[in-house]
N, C-alpha and C positions, 0 to 999 in steps of 0.2 A: 287652705289653712292660713290664718293670719300670721304674719311674720313678727317675731319678738322685736322690740325696738332696739335690742342690743345685738341682734343677729346681723351678719354682713349682707349688704345689698350691693350689687354691681349694676351700674348703668352704662350701657355701651352707646357711645355717641355724645360728644361735647358740643352739640349745637343748642339751639334755643329749647327744644323739647327736653334734651338730656339734662342740661344745666338747671333749667327751671324746675324740673322734677326733683333733682338732687336737693335744691334749696328748699323746696316745699317739704320734702321728707325730713330734712334737718329741722325745720321749724315745727314739725309735728312730733319731734322727739326722737327720731331715729338717729343712732349715734355712729354707725359704722357704714359709711357710704363711700363707694369708690366709683369714679367716672373714668372710663377707658376711651381713648381715641388714638387714631394714627398720628394726629398733629396736635400741637398745643393750641387751645382756643385763643383767638378766633382762627379756626382751621381754614386754610387758604382755599379749599375747594368745597367747603360745606354750603348747603343751601341757605343757612342762616347768615352767611357772611358775604359782604360786598361793600362797596362804598355807599350804597343806598338800597333801601327797601321801602316800598309803599306802606304808609300807615293810614288806615282808613277804618271807618265804622260802617262802610257801605257794603251790605250783604243782602241778598234776596231772602235768605233764611234768617228768621228772627233770633234763633239760638246763637248763630255766629255774630249777628249784629250786637246782641247783648254782651257776648264775650269780648268783642272788639271795643265796646264802650268801656268795659272794665279795664282793659289793657290800656286804653287811651289815657286814663287817669295816671297810670304809671309813666307814660311818656311825658305827661305834663308836669310830673313831680320828680321822682327818683332818677329817671333817665332823660330829663329835659335837656341836658347838655348834648344829647345826640339827636334831638328831634327838631325838625324844621317844619313849622306849620305854614306851608306854602299854599294850601288849598288843593283839592282833588277834583278834577273834571272827568266825568265819565261820559264818553261820546260814542256815537254810532253813525254809520252811513245810511242806515235805514230808519224810518220813523217807528216809534213805539217798540223799540227793542225790548223783548219780553223781560230779560234779566234786569235791564235798567229800570223799567217800569216797576218791577217787584222790589228792587233795591230802594228806589225812591220812596215807595210806600212804607217799607219796613223801617227806614231811617226816620220818617215822620212819625210813625206809630210808636217809636222808641224815644220820642222827644227831640229828635234832631231837626235841623233846618236845611233845606236845599234851595237852590235857585235854578228854576227851569230854564233850559236853553233850547227853545225851538229852532233857533239859528245860533250855532256855536260861535259864530263871528262876534256875537255879543260879549264874549269873554274879554275882548280887547278893551271894553269900557272899564272893566274891573282891573285888568292887567295890561296896561298900555305897552309894556315891553314885549308882549307876545309877538313873535315873528312868524307864527304858523299860518298855513293856509287852511282855515277851518271852514271854508265854504262847503255846503252840502252836508255838514255834520250837525247833529243835534244831541241833546242829552241833558245833563244837569251839572251844577257845581256845588260841592260841599266845602265850605271854608274850614270846617273842622276836619282836617286831614292834611297829609303832606308826605314827608319821607323822613327816614332816619338813617344815620350812619350805622349800618348793621354791624360791621366789624368792631367799631368802638363800643357799641352797647353790649355785644357778646363778651368783649374783653372786660368790661365793667362787671358783668354778671359772673364771669369766671373768677375774677378777683374776689368778689363777695363770697363765692362758694369756698374759696381757699381760706379766707378769713374765718368762715364759719366752721372750719375743720373738715371739710370735704376733701378727700384725696382725689387728685386728677393725675392719671398716669398716661403718658404718651410715648410715642416711638414704638419700637418692636414689642415692648412689654404691654403697650396699650393697643396693639393691633390684633383684633379678634379674628380668628380664622374660622371657628365653629363653636357650636354650643357643646358643653360637657354634659352628658346625660347618663343617668342611671335608670334604665328602663324608660318609663314615660315621664320621668321627672328630670328637669333641668337643674343641675347642681353647680353650675359655673360655666366658664368659657375656656376654650383653648386659644392661646395667644401665640404670636409669632416667635417670641423669645421667652423662655422660662417655663414652658410646658403649659400649665393651666392655673386658673385662679378660681377658687371655689366660693360659693355664696349661697345663702338661703333663698334669695330671690334675684333673678336676672331681669333687667328691664332693657328692651331693645328700643333705642331712640336713634336708629341708624339711617333714617331717611332713604335715599336712593340705593344705599348699600344693603337694605334689609333683605332683599331677595337672595343675597349671597349666603345668608345665615338661616333663612327660613323660607319655606315655599309659601309665598303670598300671591301667586299668580292669579288666584280667583278674586283677590281683593285690591291689589295695587300693582302698578307698573312704573318703571323708572324710565325717564326720557330726558334728553338733553335739549335745552331751550336756548336759542341764540341771544347773545348780548354783545353790544359793541360800544366802544369808548372813543371819544374824540378829544384831543387836547386843544383847548382854546387858549388864547392869550388872556391876560387879565382884563384888558379892555373889552374883548369879545364877551367874556363871561359876565362882566358887570352890566353889559347891555341887556342881558337876560335875567338880571336880578328881579325878584318879585314876580315870578311866573309860576304857575301851578304845575303839579304833576298831572299829566294828561294820558288817557288811554283811549285808543280807538278800538272799541269792542268788535268792530267788523273785521279788522285785520289782526288784532291781538297785539299790535305794537303800542308800547307805552314809553314815556320819556320823563326825565327828571330835570329840574333846574341844574345848572352847573354846580359842582361841589365846591364850596368855599375853600380857599387855600390852594387846592390843586388845579382848579378851573377845568375839571374834566366833565364833559358832557356825555351822558349815558342814555342809550336806548336799548330796549329789549323787546322780545316778542314771545307771547305765550300762546301756544297752539298744541298740535298733536305731538310735536317734538321729534327727536331722533333717537333711535335705539343704538346701543353698543352691545352687540351679541357676544356673549361669553358662556362658558360651561362651568358649572359648579358641581362638586361632588358631595356637597352638604345636603343632607336629607334626600338622598338619591341623586343620581346624575341628571342634571337639568340644564336646559339651554335658557338663559335669561338675558335681559337687558340690564346692564349695570355700569356705573362708572368704574374706572380702574381702582384697584385696592393698593397696588404696590408703589404707585407714584401719584403725584398731584395731577388732578384733572384740569387745573387752572393755567397750566403752563404752555400748552401746545399752540394756542393762537388759532386753532383750526375750527371753522364751521363750514357746513356744506354750502355749495354755491347758491342753491335756492334760498337758504337761510340768509345768506349775505344779501341777496336781491331783496328779500322781504324787509330787512333792516334798512337797506338803502332807500327803498320806497318810502318807508316811514320817516326817514331822515328828510327826504325831499318835502314831505307834507308838514312835518312839525318844525323843521329848521331849514327852510329852502336856501338860506344864505350859505349853509355848510354842506349842501347836497353832494358836492364832489370832494369834500375834505377826506383825506385818507384816515382810516381807523388807526388810532394809536395802539389799540388792543382789541381783541375780540375772542370770544370763547363760548363754550356751551355751559350753561348753568343747569345742574341736575335737579330735576323735580321728581317727586313721588306722587303720581296721580292715582286717584281712586274713582270708581264709576260715577259717583254723584258729587265728587269734590269734598267728601266728608273725611274728617280725621278718623283714624283707627286707633282707639285707645281702650284697651281691655286686657283682662287675663286671657291667655291662650286657651282655647277650649280643649286642646288635646294634651298639652304639655304642662304638668304641674310645675310651679316655680318660675313660670315665664310670663312676663307682662310685655305687651307690645304698645308702643306709642309712635305712630308713623302716619304718613298721608298728609303731612302738613304743608308741603311745598305748593305754591300757587295760591294759598289762602291769604 
């Protein structure tokens, strides 16, 4: 049943999915929208938040390529203050990497331009400040791409939501413990403080925490992916100015240029990830992998030893000068993976009144 534009809507999760959904609903005329989250956006441990996130139009799937091109226009206009068009280099240790070949074709079919790199060492001609060992790598460069200050852009989006009259509730009252149901209909949420909050429609934009509220084991899984940070001096950071975002598809390690101002160098690795086993009583007692709910997942500084080894190997390849520099910080970034890397955005087939928007991490 369609929801009246005057009826209350609850969105759980104040990341990019949740806040952008709230703003879109407001622009479509819905008047009573409340976003709930544990932390004030930008949430310190949300997948949408960090000093940097890759901005690219490079996808093997034409649907996602088209969506990214539309989003790119926003980065060049409304969110240009957070976007750095450094270029994006997609690389592999093996020739004719299937995903890279498909991505290159899709970008070109959608009007984009790439520069083939049969020998990735050619990147130095375009970016003389590159200090990486790119021997044996191949792929392509897309100059239309780079990275964004993720935390800053989420903060701007949250501010806009507030200006538009969207309520954002955080802390214990914004911490959702379970769905409030009447039979097969979801009529609200149960929160840590204050009992429950009722609504005509509940939208879950809860990323890696989704499995705590709903059994999605058949469609999505949550995993921690390692990320490491190194503090550079201003002189060291300036020596790496005008270098691209680079990813080695063979190892999953990707890197960013140093962040202006803080001079922090960041590397991360996307792979199978690591589970954090916990038990939930929602929707039946289940064993799941999920980040912590009761405290921040960004504060521990812990990653498994083999994750550290993988990051360190990537550091040696991309930034050999800093191969032995100690990490200033490291942690696990929580992803929501789906079998084919697709978003899950739909009404729930079993529970009336529930809409799910998840599976976005890693895209």
